[in-house]
C-alpha positions in Angstrom: 59.1 32.8 -22.5 57.7 33.9 -26.3 61.1 33.4 -26.7 61.5 30.0 -25.6 58.8 29.0 -27.6 59.9 30.3 -30.6 63.0 28.5 -29.5 62.2 25.2 -29.3 60.0 25.8 -32.9 63.2 25.0 -33.9 64.5 22.5 -31.9 67.3 23.8 -31.2 69.0 23.8 -27.6 69.6 26.9 -26.3 72.7 28.1 -26.2 72.5 27.0 -30.4 69.1 29.3 -31.2 71.9 31.9 -29.9 74.6 31.2 -32.0 72.3 30.8 -34.7 70.9 34.3 -33.9 74.5 35.6 -33.1 73.6 36.6 -29.6 75.5 35.1 -26.6 74.2 32.7 -24.8 74.0 33.6 -21.7 72.3 37.3 -22.9 69.9 34.9 -24.3 69.3 33.4 -21.3 68.9 36.5 -19.2 66.3 37.3 -22.3 64.7 34.0 -22.3 64.1 34.0 -18.7 62.6 37.7 -18.3 65.8 38.7 -16.5 66.0 41.2 -19.2 64.1 42.0 -22.6 66.4 42.1 -26.2 67.1 45.5 -27.6 64.6 46.5 -30.5 68.6 45.6 -33.2 68.1 41.7 -31.7 65.0 41.7 -31.0 64.5 42.5 -34.9 67.2 39.9 -36.2 64.3 37.2 -34.6 61.2 39.1 -36.3 63.6 38.4 -39.5 65.0 35.0 -38.9 61.6 33.4 -37.7 58.7 35.9 -38.8 57.8 37.3 -35.8 56.6 40.9 -35.1 57.4 42.7 -32.2 54.1 42.8 -31.2 55.2 39.0 -30.4 57.8 39.0 -28.8 57.6 42.4 -26.6 53.7 42.5 -25.6 52.6 38.7 -27.1 50.8 39.1 -29.5 49.8 36.5 -31.5 47.0 38.4 -33.8 49.6 39.9 -37.4 51.9 36.6 -36.7 51.9 33.7 -39.6 49.1 31.8 -39.6 51.1 28.6 -39.4 53.0 30.6 -36.7 50.7 30.9 -35.3 48.8 27.6 -34.9 52.6 26.2 -34.4 52.6 28.4 -31.8 49.1 27.9 -30.1 48.7 23.5 -30.2 52.4 23.8 -27.5 50.5 23.6 -24.7 54.5 24.0 -21.9 54.7 26.8 -24.2 52.3 29.3 -24.0 53.3 32.6 -24.1 51.8 34.3 -21.0 50.4 37.7 -20.4 51.3 37.2 -16.7 51.3 40.8 -14.5 54.9 40.6 -13.1 57.4 43.7 -13.3 59.5 42.9 -16.2 57.3 41.0 -19.2 58.0 37.7 -20.2 60.4 38.3 -22.9 
């Protein structure tokens, strides 16, 4: 869910977002759906490109995000990132 929120802030489709970041479409879809987690080197691309943090990507902690990004993410009720209890955390 967190990756989806980041992507939707960009206004890109999942396919275009994956291409923009240099990820495979299926690879990114697995991350966004929570089926798999991105490797740290892939998450680092998102950190560099979008100003998010590893803590946000992996743990959902938004306290270290830039204020404007934190506000933008929290103002999208349909894209609320969650910390649901699951075997594979949201990504």
